C-alpha positions as CSV (number, residue, x, y, z in Angstrom):
1,M,-22.4,-23.1,34.2
2,F,-24.0,-23.0,30.7
3,Q,-27.3,-21.9,32.3
4,K,-25.6,-19.0,34.2
5,L,-23.9,-17.8,31.0
6,S,-27.2,-18.0,29.0
7,I,-28.9,-15.9,31.6
8,A,-26.1,-13.3,31.7
9,A,-26.1,-13.1,27.9
10,A,-29.9,-12.6,27.8
11,V,-29.7,-9.8,30.4
12,A,-26.8,-8.1,28.5
13,V,-28.7,-8.3,25.2
14,T,-31.9,-6.9,26.8
15,A,-30.0,-4.1,28.5
16,L,-28.2,-3.1,25.2
17,A,-31.4,-3.3,23.1
18,S,-33.6,-1.2,25.4
19,P,-32.0,2.2,24.5
20,A,-32.3,1.4,20.8
21,I,-35.9,0.5,21.2
22,A,-36.6,3.6,23.2
23,Q,-35.0,5.7,20.4
24,D,-37.3,4.2,17.8
25,K,-40.3,5.7,19.6
26,E,-41.2,9.2,18.3
27,A,-42.1,11.9,20.7
28,P,-45.8,12.8,20.4
29,A,-46.4,16.0,18.4
30,P,-47.3,18.9,20.6
31,I,-51.1,19.7,20.7
32,A,-52.0,22.7,18.6
33,I,-54.6,24.9,20.2
34,P,-56.1,27.5,17.8
35,A,-56.7,31.1,18.9
36,P,-60.3,31.8,19.9
37,P,-62.4,33.5,17.2
38,A,-62.2,37.4,17.4
39,G,-64.2,38.7,20.3
40,K,-64.7,35.3,21.9
41,G,-62.9,33.4,24.6
42,Q,-62.1,29.7,25.0
43,I,-61.5,27.2,27.7
44,V,-59.4,24.0,27.2
45,F,-60.8,21.4,29.5
46,Y,-58.6,18.3,30.1
47,R,-58.3,15.2,32.2
48,P,-54.9,13.7,32.8
49,G,-54.7,9.9,33.0
50,G,-54.5,8.2,36.4
51,M,-56.9,7.2,39.0
52,G,-60.6,6.6,38.1
53,F,-59.9,5.7,34.4
54,A,-63.4,4.1,34.3
55,V,-65.2,7.1,35.6
56,G,-66.0,9.9,33.2
57,C,-65.8,13.6,34.0
58,S,-68.9,15.1,32.3
59,V,-68.5,18.9,32.1
60,N,-71.9,20.8,32.2
61,E,-72.8,24.4,31.9
62,K,-76.3,25.6,32.9
63,G,-77.4,22.0,33.4
64,Q,-76.5,21.0,29.8
65,K,-73.6,18.6,29.0
66,V,-70.8,20.3,27.1
67,S,-68.6,17.1,26.8
68,S,-67.4,14.1,28.7
69,L,-63.7,13.7,29.5
70,G,-62.2,10.3,29.6
71,A,-58.7,9.7,31.1
72,G,-56.1,11.4,28.9
73,K,-58.6,13.5,26.9
74,Y,-59.2,17.2,26.2
75,F,-61.7,19.4,24.5
76,I,-61.9,23.1,23.6
77,M,-64.9,25.2,24.3
78,V,-65.5,28.6,22.6
79,T,-67.7,30.9,24.6
80,E,-68.8,34.5,24.9
81,P,-66.8,36.6,27.3
82,G,-68.1,36.9,30.8
83,R,-68.7,34.7,33.9
84,H,-69.3,31.0,33.3
85,E,-70.0,28.3,35.9
86,F,-69.2,24.7,35.1
87,S,-70.1,21.6,37.1
88,V,-69.0,18.0,37.2
89,K,-70.9,15.3,39.2
90,S,-70.8,11.7,40.2
91,E,-71.6,10.8,43.8
92,A,-70.5,14.4,44.6
93,K,-70.7,17.7,42.7
94,D,-67.9,20.2,42.1
95,T,-68.2,23.5,40.4
96,L,-65.8,26.0,38.8
97,A,-66.5,29.6,38.0
98,L,-64.4,31.3,35.4
99,E,-64.3,34.9,34.1
100,V,-63.6,34.5,30.4
101,E,-62.2,37.5,28.5
102,A,-62.4,38.1,24.8
103,D,-59.4,36.7,22.8
104,E,-58.3,34.7,25.8
105,T,-57.6,31.0,26.3
106,Q,-58.0,29.5,29.8
107,Y,-57.3,25.9,31.0
108,A,-59.3,23.8,33.4
109,S,-58.4,20.3,34.7
110,C,-60.7,17.6,35.9
111,K,-59.2,14.9,38.1
112,I,-60.9,12.0,39.7
113,K,-60.3,11.7,43.5
114,M,-61.2,9.0,45.9
115,G,-64.9,8.8,46.7
116,F,-67.0,6.6,49.0
117,M,-68.4,4.2,46.3
118,V,-67.2,5.7,43.1
119,G,-64.5,8.3,42.1
120,R,-65.3,12.0,42.8
121,P,-64.6,14.5,40.0
122,D,-62.6,17.6,41.0
123,I,-62.5,20.5,38.5
124,R,-60.1,23.4,39.0
125,P,-58.3,26.1,37.0
126,A,-55.1,25.0,35.4
127,T,-52.2,26.5,33.4
128,E,-51.1,25.9,29.8
129,A,-47.9,24.4,31.2
130,E,-49.8,21.8,33.3
131,F,-51.9,21.0,30.2
132,R,-48.8,20.6,28.0
133,K,-47.2,18.1,30.6
134,S,-50.0,15.6,30.0
135,K,-50.1,13.2,27.1
136,L,-53.6,13.9,25.8
137,K,-55.9,13.2,22.8
138,M,-58.9,15.1,21.7
139,V,-62.3,13.9,22.9
140,D,-64.3,11.9,20.2
141,A,-67.2,13.9,18.8
142,D,-69.7,11.3,20.1
143,D,-68.6,12.1,23.7
144,M,-69.6,15.8,23.2
145,G,-72.9,17.1,24.3
146,P,-75.7,18.3,22.0
147,G,-75.1,22.0,22.9
148,E,-72.8,24.4,21.1
149,G,-69.4,25.4,22.4
150,A,-67.3,22.3,22.4
151,L,-65.3,22.3,19.1
152,R,-65.6,19.1,17.1
153,P,-62.3,17.7,15.7
154,E,-63.1,19.0,12.2
155,Q,-63.7,22.5,13.6
156,V,-60.4,22.5,15.4
157,A,-58.6,21.4,12.2
158,A,-60.4,24.2,10.2
159,A,-59.5,26.8,12.8
160,L,-55.8,25.7,12.7
161,S,-55.8,25.9,8.9
162,G,-57.6,29.3,8.8
163,A,-60.5,27.9,6.8
164,P,-64.1,28.6,8.0
165,A,-65.8,25.6,9.6
166,A,-69.5,24.8,9.7
167,A,-71.1,25.1,13.1
168,T,-72.4,21.6,12.8
169,P,-72.0,18.9,10.2
170,A,-74.6,19.2,7.4
171,A,-77.2,16.5,7.3
172,A,-77.5,14.4,4.2
173,P,-80.6,15.2,2.1
174,A,-83.5,12.8,2.5
175,P,-83.9,10.2,-0.3
176,V,-86.6,10.9,-2.8
177,A,-89.1,8.1,-3.4
178,P,-89.5,7.2,-7.1
179,A,-92.9,8.3,-8.6
180,S,-95.4,5.5,-9.0
181,P,-96.5,4.8,-12.6
182,Q,-100.0,6.1,-13.3
183,Q,-102.6,3.7,-14.7
């Protein structure tokens, strides 16, 4: 009898505590996407979490890596207006052609689908509403490609604050060797 009462009490305490614990969690802040620079367009690439979390979705343009997208990540690419073709590849290749207009923000989603041996990336146009539904974090700068276009976190912060941002982080000056004494 005592054991049944103990179990019932534990269940009741857990049930009553769950809503209080849930209220303690703060809702994540909405993701702020800056407007594209005047005369340029931008594309927000994102990958919702889910299947294939261990497989990356590497977005390429003209054969050059723009950035990799891990599960639950996004990046912003600023580009010239016009037609752009992006590709993603693992055991299969998928492409997406977008017509980017000046002062416009477009969205593109990369999902991992079932493949024969490994997940197969699938890239497609998306909407801002679809992007906003996902709980996402910005891609780390070390996952971005060497080419220009993908905004680094400090560039996004500068764009949101209205401050100019350097295109790439400045390199530290090389150390100067001390002069050797003359004899």
